[in-house]
C-alpha positions in Angstrom: 0.0 0.0 0.0 1.4 3.4 -1.1 0.7 6.9 0.1 1.0 9.6 -2.5 1.9 12.9 -0.7 1.6 16.1 -2.7 3.1 19.4 -1.6 5.8 17.7 0.4 7.9 20.9 1.0 5.1 23.0 2.5 4.7 23.5 6.2 2.1 20.7 6.5 3.6 18.5 3.8 7.0 18.5 5.6 5.4 17.3 8.8 3.3 14.8 7.0 6.4 13.1 5.7 7.3 12.4 9.4 3.8 11.5 10.6 2.9 9.2 7.8 6.2 7.4 7.6 5.3 4.6 10.0 2.1 3.8 8.2 3.2 3.0 4.7 5.6 3.6 1.8 5.4 7.3 0.9 5.9 8.7 -2.6 6.4 12.4 -1.7 6.4 15.1 -4.4 6.3 18.8 -4.9 5.6 21.0 -7.9 9.3 21.1 -8.8 10.2 17.4 -8.0 12.6 16.0 -10.6 11.8 12.8 -12.6 8.8 11.6 -14.5 6.2 12.1 -11.9 4.5 15.5 -11.9 3.1 17.3 -8.9 2.5 20.6 -10.8 -0.9 21.8 -9.7 -1.0 24.4 -12.4 -1.2 21.5 -14.8 -4.0 19.4 -13.2 -4.1 16.6 -15.9 -0.5 15.9 -15.2 -1.5 15.0 -11.7 -3.9 12.4 -13.1 -1.0 10.6 -14.8 1.0 10.7 -11.6 -1.8 9.1 -9.6 -2.2 6.4 -12.2 1.5 5.6 -12.2 1.8 5.4 -8.4 -1.6 3.7 -7.8 -1.7 4.7 -4.1 -4.2 3.5 -1.5 -4.2 7.1 -0.1 -3.6 10.5 -1.7 -2.7 13.3 0.7 -3.0 16.8 -0.9 -1.0 19.3 1.1 -0.5 21.6 -1.9 -2.5 24.9 -2.4 -2.3 28.4 -3.6 -2.1 30.1 -0.2 -0.9 33.6 -1.2 -4.2 35.1 -0.1 -3.7 38.6 -1.5 -1.9 37.5 -4.6 -4.9 35.3 -5.4 -7.0 38.4 -5.9 -4.9 39.4 -8.9 -4.5 35.9 -10.3 -7.9 34.2 -9.8 -7.5 31.8 -12.7 -4.3 30.3 -11.3 -5.7 30.2 -7.8 -8.8 28.3 -9.1 -6.7 25.9 -11.1 -4.6 25.0 -8.1 -7.2 25.1 -5.3 -10.3 23.8 -7.1 -9.6 22.1 -10.5 -6.5 20.1 -9.4 -8.2 18.7 -6.2 -11.2 17.8 -8.4 -8.8 15.8 -10.7 -7.3 14.1 -7.7 -10.7 13.2 -6.5 -11.7 11.8 -9.9 -8.6 9.6 -10.0 -9.1 8.5 -6.4 -12.6 7.4 -7.3 -11.3 5.4 -10.3 -8.7 3.7 -8.1 -10.9 3.2 -5.1 -8.3 5.2 -3.1 -8.8 7.7 -0.3 -8.1 11.4 -0.6 -7.1 13.6 2.3 -7.4 17.4 1.6 -6.9 20.5 3.7 -9.2 23.5 3.6 -9.6 26.7 5.5 -11.6 29.0 7.8 -11.7 31.4 4.8 -14.7 29.4 3.4 -16.8 31.3 5.9 -17.7 35.0 5.9 -16.1 35.7 9.4 -19.3 37.2 10.9 -20.5 36.9 14.5 -18.6 35.4 17.4 -19.8 31.7 17.5 -17.5 29.0 16.4 -18.2 27.7 12.9 -19.4 24.0 12.7 -19.1 21.8 9.6 -22.8 22.5 8.9 -22.5 26.3 9.1 -23.3 28.2 5.9 -20.3 29.2 3.8 -19.7 32.6 2.4 -16.1 33.3 1.4 -14.9 36.9 1.3 -11.9 36.4 -1.1 -10.7 34.6 -4.2 -8.6 32.3 -2.0 -11.7 31.4 0.2 -13.9 30.9 -2.8 -11.5 28.6 -4.7 -10.8 26.5 -1.6 -14.6 26.1 -1.2 -14.8 25.0 -4.8 -12.1 22.5 -4.2 -14.1 21.0 -1.3 -17.2 20.9 -3.5 -15.4 19.1 -6.3 -14.1 16.4 -3.9 -17.5 15.8 -2.5 -19.2 15.7 -5.9 -16.7 13.1 -7.1 -18.0 10.5 -4.7 -14.5 9.5 -3.7 -13.8 8.4 -0.1 -12.3 11.5 1.5 -11.3 13.4 4.6 -11.4 17.2 4.4 -9.8 18.9 7.3 -10.6 22.6 7.6 -8.0 24.5 9.6 -6.8 28.0 10.4 -3.7 30.1 11.2 -1.2 27.4 10.4 2.4 27.8 11.4 5.6 25.7 11.7 9.1 26.1 13.1 10.4 25.6 9.6 10.2 28.6 7.3 8.5 31.9 7.8 5.6 32.4 10.2 3.8 35.1 12.2 5.9 34.5 15.4 9.2 34.9 13.5 7.9 38.2 12.0 6.9 39.5 15.4 10.3 38.5 16.9 12.1 40.3 14.1 10.0 43.5 14.5 10.2 43.4 18.3 14.0 43.4 18.0 13.9 46.4 15.6 11.2 48.6 17.0 10.0 50.2 20.2 6.3 49.6 19.6 4.2 47.2 17.6 0.6 47.6 16.4 -1.2 44.3 15.8 -4.7 43.5 14.7 -7.1 42.6 17.5 -10.4 42.1 15.7 -9.6 38.8 14.0 -10.0 35.8 16.3 -8.9 32.2 15.7 -6.6 29.5 16.9 -3.0 29.2 15.8 -2.5 25.6 14.7 0.8 23.8 14.2 1.5 22.0 11.1 2.9 19.2 13.3 -0.5 18.8 15.0 -2.3 18.7 11.6 0.1 16.0 10.4 -0.4 13.9 13.6 -4.2 14.3 13.3 -4.1 13.1 9.7 -2.1 10.0 10.6 -4.4 9.1 13.5 -7.5 9.7 11.4 -6.2 7.6 8.5 -5.6 4.6 10.8 -9.2 5.0 12.1 -10.7 5.4 8.7 -9.3 2.1 7.5 -11.4 0.4 10.2 -14.3 2.8 10.2 -14.8 4.2 6.6 -18.2 5.6 7.6 -16.3 8.4 9.3 -15.3 9.9 6.0 -16.3 13.6 5.5 -15.4 17.1 6.5 -14.0 18.1 9.9 -12.7 21.2 11.6 -9.2 20.7 12.9 -7.6 23.4 14.9 -5.8 23.7 18.3 -8.1 24.4 21.3 -8.7 27.9 22.6 -8.8 31.2 20.8 -6.9 34.5 20.5 -6.4 37.5 18.2 -3.3 38.3 16.3 -2.7 40.9 19.1 -2.9 38.2 21.8 -0.8 35.9 19.7 1.9 38.6 19.4 1.9 39.3 23.1 2.3 35.6 23.9 5.2 35.2 21.5 7.0 38.3 22.9 6.3 37.2 26.5 7.8 33.8 25.9 10.8 35.2 24.1 11.5 37.6 27.0 11.2 34.8 29.5 13.7 32.7 27.5 16.3 35.6 27.7 16.0 36.9 24.2 16.9 40.6 23.9 14.0 42.5 22.4 13.2 46.2 22.4 9.5 45.6 22.6 7.8 44.3 25.8 4.4 42.8 25.7 3.0 46.1 27.1 4.4 47.9 24.1 2.2 45.9 21.7 -1.0 47.8 20.9 -4.2 46.5 19.5 -5.6 48.0 16.3 -8.4 47.2 13.9 -8.1 45.3 10.7 -8.7 48.6 8.8 -5.3 49.8 10.0 -3.6 47.4 7.6 -5.6 47.4 4.3 -5.1 44.3 2.1 -6.3 43.3 -1.4 -8.2 40.3 0.1 -10.7 40.7 3.0 -9.9 38.6 6.1 -12.6 36.9 8.2 -13.0 38.5 11.6 -14.3 35.3 13.2 -12.2 32.3 12.5 -13.3 30.3 15.5 -13.9 26.7 14.6 -15.9 24.1 16.5 -13.9 20.8 16.7 -16.6 18.7 18.5 -17.2 16.5 15.5 -13.5 15.7 15.0 -12.9 15.0 18.7 -15.8 12.8 19.1 -15.4 10.8 15.8 -11.7 10.1 16.3 -11.4 10.1 20.1 -9.1 13.1 20.3 -8.1 15.7 22.9 -6.7 18.8 21.1 -3.9 20.7 22.8 -4.2 24.4 23.5 -2.8 26.8 20.9 -0.4 28.1 23.5 1.3 24.7 24.0 1.9 24.3 20.3 3.2 27.9 19.9 5.5 27.4 22.9 6.9 24.2 21.4 7.5 25.9 18.1 9.2 28.9 19.9 11.5 26.5 21.7 12.8 25.3 18.3 12.9 28.8 16.8 14.8 30.3 19.7 17.1 27.4 20.2 16.5 27.5 24.0 
């Protein structure tokens, strides 16, 4: 039994290589992988040939067009990568009788209110990114393939750039930081998502009736302002020299930082369905961020 992992060098894809390794042989590809197998999501039909050549039992799609603002100016490319390509993967999974795991986003919702979104909440994307990710979900469901769609939010990893690294860099350079306080969600580690995927896949093999869409985020909630304060507080406690203290971080509205794509204000996600179906206890967002900071700070 083979697992075909696409988007292997992204934050989630990198962690999936670790989490899935004990479960099966992995064929891991990225858009620029050398050799005859293509994982170029801008050419969806080339993905079909790759799936047929590998003939996996499980396809894990960790690739996406995630440049939210850039998607506004290149909607056709965003749609090809986020909607058309997953639809092709789902079609091929159906033909093979394979499973498809796919990752989606809180951006499929309109960000209104303060209640956590459930899997049954009405969608209403505010941006090209959100709309194309929703279309990708719809294409997978319409295909009839056995699938697991995990909607998540505010994903970070110790590897590569992330919000925490940006805050630490700015806190070392400036005397004050203004950070958005009217967007609320749960910072979620790529390592957590990878581990949830591996656990869910083991369960799905015995209980295929659990297929479907689930919300998968760390527990608790915060704003970007609260997230920044936590990062700086932990960094100070570790002995890192920063100009900015937590008290020198000031809350501002989203309107203070205009962007081409609208961001949802409410990214709270209800994980009851995931926890009950798969017997999980999700860690707090703080514990995951603290672990990431330990790696980033080398302390």
